[in-house]
C-alpha positions, 0 to 999 in steps of 0.5 A: 034522413030522406030530407037530407038526401033531397036537400043534398040532391037539390044543392048538387043540381044547383051547383051543376046548373051554376057551373054550366052557366059559368062555362057557357058564359065564358064560352060566349065571352071568348067567342064574342071577344074573338069576333070583336078582334077579327072585326077590328083586324078587318076594319084596320086593313079596310081603312088602310086600303081605302087610303091607297091609290087602288083601294079595290085591289088593295082590299082584294089582296090584303083583306084575306090576310087581316088575321095574319096582319093583326093591325100591325103596320110592319106586317101590313106593309111587308105583306103588301110588298110580298104581294108586289114581288109575286106580281112582278115575278108573274109579270116577268114570266108573262113577258118572257113568254111573249119574247118567244112569240113568232113574227116579232120585229127587231123593235119589238124584240128590243122593247121586250128585252128592255122590259124584262130587264126593268122588271128584274130591277123592280123585283130586286128593289122590292126585295131590298125594301122588304128586307130593310122593312124587316130590320127596322131599327129605332135609331136609324128607322127614318133613314131606313124608311127613306131608303125603302120609299126610294126603292119602291118608287124606283120599282114603280118607275122601272115598271112603267118604263116598259110601256114608255118603250112604245112611244113613237115605235111601231109595235103590234097591238098584241105586244102592246096589250100583253105588256100593258096588262102585265105591267098594270098587274104589278104597278098597281099593287106596288103603288099601293105598297108605297101608299101604305108605307108612306101613310104608316111611316111618316117621319 
């Protein structure tokens, strides 16, 4: 009888060890799979950003969102456009504050006013692009992408029009530097968004 108990005990221990091994194996496998997936998502964003005009800025903005983008072109471009919209709003706020500065000349007031309008147009065009990207249809996707590309290109033109206003004008260094820095902060992510759209939606 004692031998039977001993045999059963050893059998139970063997079963428990086997179950523990299987459990650890599945846990390790799941962990490895999760790591592999994360690495794939990160690699996808990095590769996509390396083909843009400003890869450093692109990676800085989109790399933290890799797990959200999940190697999906639509999510990649949508997030890029959202980042551009946020940057454009920040730029508009900065330039609006500049318009309240004391000692501005009439020329500077005019340039700043025009710039604010251009940035507002840029924001509208980027919002249109983002909305259209979210409603891509298989039957007319080509025309939708063409519209998106046109709007984003127009947004970039509007942004750079702000600095074009300096040409041949007497503008203080403070006004020039503030506007230029502000415009670059939105023009670069917008340019990157256009690059990503062009690279992932070519018809």
